[in-house]
N, C-alpha and C positions, 0 to 999 in steps of 0.2 A: 713846258709852259706852266706857270703857277696856277693853282686852282683859286679863282676869285669868287668871293661872295659879296655882292653889292647891296645887300639888304639893309645894312646899318654901318655907319662909319665906326672904326675901331675906337674904343675908349683908350686914352693915353695910359691909364693905370693898368690895363690888362693886355694891350696890343703886343703882339710878338715883334721882336726886332726885325726890321726889314719887311714887315707885312705891308701889302699895298693898301692905300686908303680906299674907302668906299667909293663906288662910282655912281651912286644914285640908284634908284630902283624904278622899275617899270610899273605903270599903273595896272592894277588887276581888278576886274569887276567881280564882286561876290557880295553876299549878304552875311555879315557876321551874326552869330547867335547871341552873343553877349558883348556889351560895351561897358568898360569900366572907366570911371572918370578919375582925373588926376587928384581931385579933392578927397577921394576915398582911400588914399594910400596911407599905410602906417608911416610913422616917423622913421627915417633910415636909422638903422642901428638898434632900434628898440626890439627886444625879444628875438633877435635872429641868431646870436652867437651862443649856442648851448655850451655848458661846461662839461668837462669830462674827457676821458681818453678812450672811449669804447672803440672796438674794432670797427672800421668804417664799412668794410665790404660785406658784413653779415646781413642777409635779407631779414627784413622785419615783417613777420607775418602776424595776422590777427584773425580771430574767428568771426569778427564782425565785418560788415561791408565798409568800404572806404569812401570818403568824399573829399572834394577839393574845396578849400576855403579860399576865396578870392579876396583881394585887398579891400573891396567894397563891402565885404560881409556876405556876399552871395555864396551859397553852398551848392555844389554840383555833385551828384552821385558819380562815382568813378566806375560805372557799369559799362562804359564804352570809351573809345579813344577820345581824348581832348587835345586840341591843338591851341596853343597860346601864342600870341604875337601882336605886333602893331597892326598888321592887316593879314590875319591868318587865312590860309586857303587850304582846302582839303587836298590830300595827295592824289595823284592821277589814278593810282590803283589802291583801293582800300577794301578791307574785309567788311567794315561797317561804315556808316556815315558818321564822321566825327563831329563832336561839339566844337564849335569855333569860339574861342574867347579872345576878344579884342581888348588890349590894354593900352593906355596912353604911354607915350615915350617922348616927352618934349625934347630931350637931348638925343633922341634916336639911338639910344643904347640897346634897345630891344629890336631884334630883326622882325621882318614881316611875319614869317612863320618861325618862331624861336624855339619852342619846346613842345614835345609830344608826351602825353601821359597815357599809357596803354595798360588797362587792367590785365593781369595774368594771375589767375587763381586768387589767392588772398593777398597779393602784393600788386604793385604798380611798377611798370618799367618807365622811367623818365629818360627820354632821349633828346639830346640836343639836335636840332634840325639844321646843322651846319651853320649856326649863327655866327655872326662876326665876333661877338664878345663873350659867348658862353654864358654860364650861370654859376652860382655858388650853391652847393647843396649841403645841408646839415641834417644828418640822421640823428635820432634821439641819442643823447649822451655822447655825441661826437662833435668835433670842431668842424666848421664849414670848410669845404674844399671845392675847388673848381670842377665843373663838369665841362670838359673840353669840347671843342667843336666836333660834332658827329658822335660823341660818346654816349653810351647808355648805361644806366645804373638801376638796380632793383631798389625800390624804396617802399616804405610802409607808413603806418600811422605815426605821427609825431615828426615827420620830415618837413623841413622848410626849404624852399627853393627861391633864391634871390635872382631875378632875371636882369636886374640893373634898373636904373632910373627910379629907384624906390619901390619897385613892384616885387612883393614877396608873396609867394603861394605857399599854402600849408596843406599837408595831407593829414586827414583826421579820420578816426573811427566814426562812422555814421551814427547819429542818434537814432535809436529804435523808432521813436514816434515822429521824427522830423523828416520831411521830404525835401529834396533839392528844389531851389527856386531859381528859374532862369533869369 
């Protein structure tokens, strides 16, 4: 029996051949921590495709703390797990209570709980939460490449993650004097 994920219909440009179409999603009651509006997104294609041919799988470490730059300009410290999606929900079992970041997805390219960012030492592990359409990840100096359904990747400062529907997240070194704003 095929493994179905009904959180978002597949995008035609990235759908796998023979993959089943989305079946809709069940309503889930929760209170998101952050809501991002569609008007705050960057223009698709601007500033996402880095140049260069650096090795993609090298971890990017920094001596400074990392933060997440959301499309609306909100900066969140990456000192605990962050879950991003259309209607993100915390996992049933978690070490800490995650920050839930809700993003708009008018074309429903982004799954309900699409991506997890989990701090590990001086890096972050970006994990696709079995989303229908995956994400595109660009490490500094590397070309963007797909983050497949269920895949995890170590990322660091300078990484861009395109979730689809014009939503691009960036991992930055935290400014010493600036605190995250929810």
